[in-house]
C-alpha positions in Angstrom: 5.8 2.7 19.3 4.8 0.3 16.5 2.3 1.4 13.9 0.2 -1.1 11.9 -1.4 0.2 8.7 -3.9 -1.3 6.3 -6.4 -0.1 3.7 -9.1 -1.3 1.3 -10.3 -4.3 3.2 -13.8 -4.0 1.5 -15.7 -6.0 4.1 -13.1 -8.8 4.3 -11.9 -7.5 7.7 -12.5 -10.8 9.5 -10.0 -12.4 7.2 -7.2 -10.0 8.2 -4.2 -11.5 10.0 -1.9 -9.5 12.3 1.4 -11.5 12.4 3.0 -8.8 14.6 2.1 -6.9 17.7 1.4 -3.2 17.4 0.5 -0.1 19.5 -1.5 1.9 16.9 -3.7 0.5 14.1 -4.5 2.8 11.2 -7.1 1.9 8.5 -6.7 4.2 5.5 -10.2 3.9 4.1 -12.6 1.6 2.0 -13.3 -0.7 4.9 -16.8 -0.9 3.3 -18.0 -2.3 0.0 -21.2 -0.7 -1.1 -21.2 2.0 1.7 -24.3 0.9 3.5 -25.2 1.4 7.2 -25.3 -2.3 7.7 -21.7 -2.6 6.5 -20.6 0.3 8.7 -22.1 -1.4 11.8 -20.5 -4.7 10.9 -17.0 -3.2 10.4 -17.4 -1.1 13.6 -18.2 -4.2 15.6 -15.0 -5.7 14.5 -12.7 -2.7 14.5 -13.7 -1.6 18.0 -12.5 -5.0 19.3 -9.1 -4.8 17.8 -6.1 -4.2 20.1 -4.3 -0.9 20.7 -5.2 2.7 19.7 -7.3 2.5 16.6 -7.7 5.2 13.9 -9.6 5.2 10.6 -10.7 7.3 7.7 -13.3 6.7 5.0 -12.9 6.3 1.3 -14.7 6.4 -2.0 -16.7 3.2 -1.1 -17.9 4.7 2.2 -21.1 6.5 1.3 -22.8 6.2 4.6 -19.8 7.9 6.3 -20.1 10.8 3.9 -23.8 11.0 4.5 -23.6 10.9 8.3 -20.7 13.2 8.9 -17.7 12.8 11.2 -19.6 13.4 14.5 -22.2 10.8 13.8 -19.7 8.2 12.4 -17.6 8.6 15.6 -20.6 7.3 17.6 -20.1 3.9 15.9 -16.5 3.8 17.0 -16.4 4.4 20.8 -13.1 2.5 21.0 -11.5 4.2 18.0 -10.9 7.6 16.4 -12.5 8.5 13.0 -10.8 11.3 11.1 -12.5 13.3 8.4 -10.1 16.1 7.5 -9.0 16.2 11.1 -5.9 15.7 13.2 -5.1 13.5 16.2 -2.1 13.6 18.4 -0.5 10.2 19.4 0.6 9.5 22.9 4.2 10.1 21.8 3.3 13.6 20.5 3.3 12.8 16.8 0.5 14.4 14.8 -1.7 12.3 12.5 -3.9 13.9 10.0 -6.6 11.9 8.0 -8.7 12.7 5.0 -11.0 10.4 3.0 -11.0 12.4 -0.2 -9.8 11.3 -3.6 -10.0 12.9 -7.1 -13.5 12.5 -8.6 -14.3 9.5 -10.7 -17.3 7.3 -11.3 -19.7 9.1 -9.0 -18.4 7.5 -5.8 -18.1 9.2 -2.4 -15.7 11.7 -0.8 -14.9 13.0 -4.3 -12.7 16.0 -4.9 -12.9 18.1 -8.1 -9.4 18.8 -9.5 -9.9 22.5 -9.3 -10.7 22.3 -5.6 -7.8 20.0 -4.7 -5.2 22.7 -3.9 -7.5 24.5 -1.4 -8.6 21.2 0.1 -5.1 19.9 0.7 -4.1 23.3 2.2 -5.9 22.1 5.3 -3.2 19.6 6.0 -1.2 21.1 9.0 2.3 22.2 8.5 3.5 20.1 11.4 1.9 16.7 10.5 4.1 13.7 11.1 1.9 10.9 9.7 -0.5 11.8 6.8 -3.3 9.4 6.1 -5.3 9.9 2.9 -7.4 7.4 1.1 -5.8 8.1 -2.3 -2.1 8.4 -3.3 0.0 11.4 -4.4 0.9 11.6 -8.0 3.7 9.2 -9.2 3.9 7.5 -5.8 2.6 3.9 -5.9 -0.3 5.1 -8.0 0.5 3.5 -11.4 -2.3 1.5 -13.1 -1.3 -0.7 -16.0 -2.6 0.6 -19.3 -3.7 3.9 -17.7 -0.7 5.5 -16.0 -0.3 7.4 -12.7 -3.6 8.3 -11.2 -2.4 10.1 -8.0 -3.2 13.6 -7.0 -0.7 16.2 -8.1 -1.9 18.9 -5.7 -1.7 16.4 -2.8 2.0 15.7 -3.8 2.8 19.4 -3.8 1.3 19.8 -0.3 3.2 16.7 0.9 6.4 18.2 -0.4 5.7 21.4 1.5 4.8 19.9 4.9 7.2 16.9 4.6 5.5 14.3 6.9 7.6 11.4 7.9 5.0 9.0 6.5 2.2 9.2 3.9 -0.2 6.2 4.3 -2.9 5.6 1.7 -4.6 2.9 -0.4 -7.4 3.3 -3.0 -5.4 1.9 -6.0 -5.0 -1.9 -5.3 -1.6 -3.4 -5.7 -1.2 -6.8 -7.3 1.3 -9.4 -6.1 4.9 -8.5 -6.7 4.2 -4.7 -6.9 6.1 -2.4 -4.5 4.0 -1.1 -1.6 6.6 1.1 0.1 8.9 3.7 -1.4 11.0 6.6 0.1 11.3 10.0 -1.6 12.9 13.1 0.0 12.9 11.5 3.4 9.2 10.8 3.2 8.1 7.2 3.4 5.1 6.5 1.1 3.0 3.4 2.0 0.2 1.9 -0.1 -1.4 -0.2 2.6 -4.1 -1.8 0.5 -4.8 -5.4 1.3 -6.5 -6.5 -1.9 -5.5 -7.0 -5.6 -7.4 -5.7 -8.5 -9.7 -8.7 -8.4 -10.5 -8.0 -4.7 -8.6 -10.9 -3.4 -6.8 -10.4 -0.1 -3.2 -11.1 -1.0 -1.3 -8.7 1.3 -0.8 -8.4 5.1 -0.8 -5.1 7.0 2.4 -3.1 7.0 4.3 -2.2 10.2 6.7 0.6 11.1 8.3 2.0 14.2 8.1 5.6 15.3 
């Protein structure tokens, strides 16, 4: 089974190219730009038409998803699965768990206070195979020049406990030439963001086999 992952398309979804065939398409958040209902409808119209099994989460730009809640958001995706701190089992039996939350900054959406992070990430099932969060774990493809590593330390601790085969995320855009995949303790970390820091689409989706 081939998985295709992407993130942070920020309303540029109709410019995305899929050079390879896939069975499962995963969007790791920030499909929207300003988080409006009109944007949600536009993205949903496109996402529902894509091939294969489709799974998505929200992100810090997805205000309308936070406002509506998971049940209402799912109504816009009759041909896809929206996960908001929820799991989904793939046809091959692998468990995906998705969460839109990131550490709080700049009054965006799906924000997590640092003191609440440990309890929040404890919700991740012990048997998860593919973890999809909008933000990165600490020190894993989370470095921002002039600032440092901005990933979540409590998320990293939980990942090291449950040991998923893959952690897919976005949130921190990667410029051209920066690594987007690393392996650590038999866990593959994938920053699937499509845009650079100037919101230009410079990356293609990433594929892997399971």
